[in-house]
Structures are given as structure tokens and as C-alpha cells.
N, C-alpha and C positions, 0 to 999 in steps of 0.2 A: 623910861619905865612908867612914869605917870600917864603918858599918852597911851600906852598899850592898855593899861587898866581902864582908862576912861572909855576906850573903844569897846572893850569887852562888856562893860556895864551897860552900854547903850545898844547892845544887840537886840534885835527884834526876835520875838519867839516865832518859830515857824508854825503855821497852822496846817494841820493835816485833816482833810475831810475824807471820810470813808463813805463812798457812794454805794448804797445797797440797791441792787436792781429791784424795781417794783414787782409785786405779785401780779400775775396776769388775771384778768377778769374771768377767763375760762377756768382758772384753777379754783375759783370759789365753788362751794357746794351749790347744787341747783336751788336749794331753799334761799340761800343768801342772794343769788342772782335774781331770783323771782322777787324778793323783797325790794331790791334796788329798782327793778323794772316797775313795780307797783308804785313806789314812791315817785318815780319819774312821771308816771301817768297822772299823778295828782299834783304835778308841778312843784315837787320839792326842790329847794334851792341848795346850791353849794354842797352837793353830796360828796362825802369822803368815806373811803373804806380803809381801815387800818388792819394789817395782818399782825396779830398778837401771838401767833403760835410759838415764836422763839422767846417771848418775854413774859408770858402769863400762862397760868394753868387753868383758869376758871372759864375761859372762852377762847375761841380761835380768832374771831374777827369782831371789831366794832364797826358799825356803819353809822354815819352821822349825817343828818340832813336838817334843813331848816324849813319852816313854814312862815308865812307872812303874818298870820294871826291865829287865834285860838281855834277857829273853825277849820282852817287849813291843816294845822298840826294834827287835830283829831281826824280829819279826813284821810291824811296820809297814813296814820296809825291804823285806822279802820280798814283801808284798802289792803295794807300788808296783811293784817290779821285775817281778813275775809278770804283773800286769794290763796294764801298759804294753806288755810283750812280747806278751801274748796278744791284747789288743784292738786295739793300734795298730801292732804289729810293730816297736817300738823298744826298744833296749837302752841302758843307761847307758854313757857314754864310760868312766867308771871308778867304782868303789865303794871307799871307804876306811873303815876302822874297824869293819868288820862283826864281826870275831871278838871284839873287846873290848866292843863295843856301848855304849860311853859316848857316842860321837858317830859316827854313821854318815852318810857323805856319799855321796849318789847324784848324780852329775854327768851330766845329760842335754844338756849344751851350752847350750841356750837357758834352762834353769833348773837350779838346784842345790837338791836337797832335803836338808835337814839334820835328822836325827832324833837327839835328845839324851836322855840320862837327865837328871834335874833338876839334879843336882850339876854336871855338865859344862855344861849350858845356863847356869846361874848364873855359872859361872866365865868362860866365853868371851863371854857377853852380846852376841851378834851384833846384836841389835836396837839396842843402844846404839852399837856400833861403826859401824853403818850408819844412824845417826840421820837422815842427810840423805836417805835413800831415802823415796820415796812409799810409803805403805801400800796394800795391795790389800784391798778390802772382801770378806772371806770371809763367806759366809752363816752366821748364828749356828748353824744346825743342823749345820754342818760343823766349826766351830772346836774343839769338844771341851772 
């Protein structure tokens, strides 16, 4: 009897991993796709897009990218802002953090584009914070 109890106490818990299929890049709004393309043109690094539609009500997508220094972070934000305005006639609802350029937030309502320097990105770790979000498949040539 003791032997049976010991075996049942030493059982390992089964891990169940639910794999959610990624959101296709083509499913993004044209504005979000253009923003990703603009960031890629300015050599943004480690670009990630998170589909928040099932878990948040304030926006549909987070797009996260890194720049190597303050000038590049601002250049990425400038390119996104200028091209969305020029090509699609839209402006962000708000821009935050531009002057410090550690974390620039461009809020377009349906999506929020975050441009970080690497230190701030590691510190805030939005990918981990929003781990429940579905990933968007960004084409490799745009990821940086």
C-alpha cells in the first residue's frame, strides 16, 4: 500500500500546450502593413506584431520594433508618421516619447506601433507582458 501511495505522489504533471495559429500578414489593415514596411525601410530590428483582438478592447494590434540608437528610433517613427500621412492620409491619435527616443509610441487607434531602443525594450518586454496575444507572421524580409 505504501508503494502505491509513493508512486502516485511522484507523478509528473502533464503539460498541455495550446498552439494558436499565427495571424497572416495579409490580414492586417493596409495602414499596419505600411507601418511595418516603413520601419523595415529604416532598418528596424526584431520586428514583432501581436494580434490583440481576442484579448484587448483598446486596440487590435501592437507592432514592436527596435532601433540601435536615438536617431534611428526617431527616424523609424518619422518614416511611419510621414508615409501613413502621405500615402493614406492618416495621422496618429497621439505620439509619446519622441524627444527621449527610448520608447516612441505611435497610436493609430486600430494599431499601436512601439519603437524602442534595445535597453528599454528589454526592460519593458511587451512580448512577455502580452504573451497571450497571437503573433502575426511578418515576412522575413521585413523583420529586420
